[in-house]
C-alpha positions as CSV (number, residue, x, y, z in Angstrom):
1,M,-13.6,-2.7,9.4
2,R,-15.4,-5.9,10.4
3,F,-13.7,-9.3,10.3
4,E,-15.8,-12.0,11.9
5,K,-14.8,-15.7,12.0
6,I,-17.5,-18.4,11.6
7,I,-17.1,-22.1,12.3
8,P,-18.4,-24.2,9.4
9,S,-21.3,-26.6,9.8
10,D,-20.4,-30.1,10.9
11,R,-20.7,-31.5,7.3
12,L,-18.1,-29.0,6.1
13,K,-15.7,-29.1,9.0
14,P,-13.5,-31.9,7.5
15,Y,-12.7,-29.5,4.6
16,I,-13.0,-25.9,5.8
17,K,-11.0,-24.3,8.5
18,H,-13.4,-21.3,8.9
19,L,-15.5,-18.7,7.1
20,I,-15.0,-15.0,7.5
21,I,-17.4,-12.2,7.1
22,S,-15.4,-9.2,6.0
23,E,-16.8,-5.7,5.6
24,A,-14.9,-2.4,5.1
25,T,-16.2,1.1,4.6
26,D,-13.0,2.5,3.1
27,D,-10.9,1.5,0.1
28,A,-7.5,0.9,1.8
29,S,-5.3,-1.7,0.2
30,Y,-4.2,-4.7,2.3
31,K,-1.7,-7.5,2.1
32,V,-2.6,-11.2,2.3
33,F,0.2,-13.5,3.1
34,A,0.7,-17.0,1.7
35,T,-1.4,-19.8,3.3
36,T,-1.5,-23.5,3.1
37,G,-5.1,-23.7,1.8
38,L,-7.2,-22.2,-1.0
39,V,-9.7,-19.4,-0.4
40,I,-13.0,-18.7,-2.1
41,G,-14.3,-15.1,-1.9
42,F,-18.0,-14.3,-2.3
43,Q,-18.5,-10.5,-2.6
44,Y,-22.1,-9.6,-1.8
45,K,-21.5,-5.9,-2.2
46,G,-18.7,-3.9,-3.7
47,K,-15.8,-4.9,-5.9
48,L,-12.3,-6.3,-5.3
49,A,-9.1,-6.1,-7.3
50,Y,-5.5,-7.2,-6.7
51,L,-2.5,-5.0,-7.4
52,N,0.3,-6.3,-9.6
53,K,3.1,-3.8,-10.2
54,N,0.7,-1.0,-9.3
55,E,-1.8,-2.2,-11.9
56,E,-5.3,-3.0,-10.7
57,N,-6.7,-6.4,-11.8
58,N,-10.4,-6.6,-11.1
59,L,-11.6,-9.9,-9.6
60,A,-14.9,-11.6,-10.2
61,A,-17.6,-11.3,-7.5
62,I,-17.1,-15.0,-6.7
63,G,-13.5,-16.2,-7.1
64,I,-10.9,-18.5,-5.8
65,T,-7.3,-17.9,-4.8
66,G,-4.9,-20.8,-5.0
67,L,-1.9,-21.5,-3.0
68,Q,0.5,-18.6,-3.0
69,D,4.3,-18.5,-2.6
70,Q,4.3,-14.7,-1.8
71,Y,1.9,-12.1,-0.5
72,K,-0.7,-10.4,-2.6
73,I,-2.0,-6.9,-2.3
74,F,-5.8,-6.5,-2.6
75,K,-7.7,-3.3,-3.2
76,P,-11.4,-3.2,-2.2
77,S,-14.0,-0.7,-3.3
78,V,-15.7,1.5,-0.7
79,N,-18.3,-0.4,1.3
80,I,-17.3,-3.9,0.3
81,G,-18.8,-7.0,1.9
82,S,-17.4,-10.5,1.5
83,I,-17.7,-14.0,2.8
84,L,-14.4,-15.8,2.6
85,V,-14.1,-19.6,2.8
86,F,-10.7,-20.8,4.0
87,F,-10.1,-24.5,3.1
88,N,-7.8,-26.7,5.0
89,E,-4.8,-28.1,3.2
90,I,-6.7,-30.9,1.5
91,G,-10.2,-29.5,1.6
92,A,-10.6,-27.8,-1.8
93,A,-9.8,-31.0,-3.6
94,H,-13.1,-32.5,-2.4
95,F,-15.1,-29.8,-4.2
96,F,-13.4,-29.5,-7.6
97,K,-12.6,-31.9,-10.3
98,N,-9.7,-29.8,-11.7
99,P,-6.3,-30.4,-10.2
100,I,-5.8,-27.9,-7.4
101,N,-2.2,-27.2,-8.4
102,E,-3.5,-25.4,-11.6
103,L,-4.5,-22.6,-9.2
104,F,-1.0,-21.9,-7.9
105,N,-0.5,-18.1,-7.6
106,Q,-3.8,-17.5,-9.3
107,S,-6.9,-15.5,-8.3
108,I,-9.6,-16.3,-10.8
109,S,-13.3,-16.4,-11.2
110,L,-14.9,-19.5,-9.8
111,D,-16.6,-20.1,-13.1
112,Y,-13.2,-21.5,-14.3
113,L,-14.0,-24.5,-12.1
114,L,-17.8,-24.6,-12.1
115,A,-20.6,-23.8,-14.4
116,K,-21.3,-20.0,-14.8
117,A,-25.0,-20.6,-14.4
118,E,-24.4,-22.0,-10.9
119,I,-22.1,-19.1,-10.0
120,D,-24.7,-16.6,-11.2
121,K,-27.4,-18.3,-9.2
122,V,-25.4,-18.2,-5.9
123,E,-24.4,-14.5,-6.6
124,D,-28.1,-13.7,-7.1
125,L,-29.0,-15.4,-3.8
126,L,-26.3,-13.6,-2.0
127,N,-27.4,-10.2,-3.3
128,K,-30.9,-10.9,-2.1
129,A,-29.8,-12.1,1.4
130,T,-30.2,-9.4,4.1
131,T,-28.5,-11.1,7.1
132,D,-25.2,-12.7,7.8
133,Q,-26.9,-15.9,8.8
134,H,-28.7,-16.0,5.5
135,R,-25.5,-15.3,3.5
136,I,-23.6,-18.1,5.4
137,M,-26.5,-20.5,4.7
138,V,-26.3,-19.6,1.0
139,V,-22.5,-20.2,0.8
140,E,-22.6,-23.4,2.8
141,N,-25.5,-24.8,0.7
142,F,-23.6,-23.9,-2.4
143,L,-20.5,-25.8,-1.1
144,L,-22.5,-28.8,0.0
145,Q,-24.0,-29.1,-3.5
146,H,-20.5,-29.3,-4.9
147,L,-19.0,-31.7,-2.4
148,L,-17.6,-34.6,-4.4
149,N,-17.6,-38.2,-3.2
150,K,-13.8,-38.6,-3.3
151,K,-11.7,-41.0,-1.3
152,E,-9.2,-39.4,1.0
153,D,-5.6,-39.7,-0.3
154,L,-4.0,-41.2,2.8
155,L,-0.4,-40.5,1.7
156,I,-1.2,-36.8,1.3
157,T,-3.1,-36.7,4.6
158,Q,-0.2,-38.4,6.4
159,A,2.3,-35.9,4.9
160,I,0.2,-32.9,6.0
161,N,-0.2,-34.3,9.5
162,T,3.5,-34.9,9.8
163,S,4.2,-31.4,8.6
164,I,1.8,-29.9,11.1
165,K,3.3,-31.9,14.0
166,Q,6.8,-30.8,13.0
167,K,5.7,-27.1,13.0
168,V,4.3,-27.6,16.5
169,I,7.5,-29.2,17.7
170,L,9.6,-26.3,16.2
171,K,7.6,-23.7,18.0
């Protein structure tokens, strides 16, 4: 199993905590615990499903998982390769016109939020990429193309910063 953390480019740092290159050679299921930000997964090889009451639900090669209030169990195919984009608490709202709360407890295809032709294009580029650096470049360019010119909601930002400070104090 390989799990490598990548710091995003400077232009994406205000919105994205980090990217992860994840590869596995076996098909062992794993749990993902609830987080405070959305995650986009770009599979460049293999397939991914999530388990719900022992039923496998296949996921799109490029999909998004919204905020979760409980853990989720994922089941990869053998020899899976993915790039995962972990948004900060307010980051995803700068890339999508749809209200982010619509994704609560959802893992769906990214073509729910963006044009299928665009998703197909980035999937094709990822399939042709042969190095990690090239894959990261494809994903970051895709994200930069979808960065919206939105004003920051200062009330939400202040609430998040207050919450983070309280967590630090409680530790």
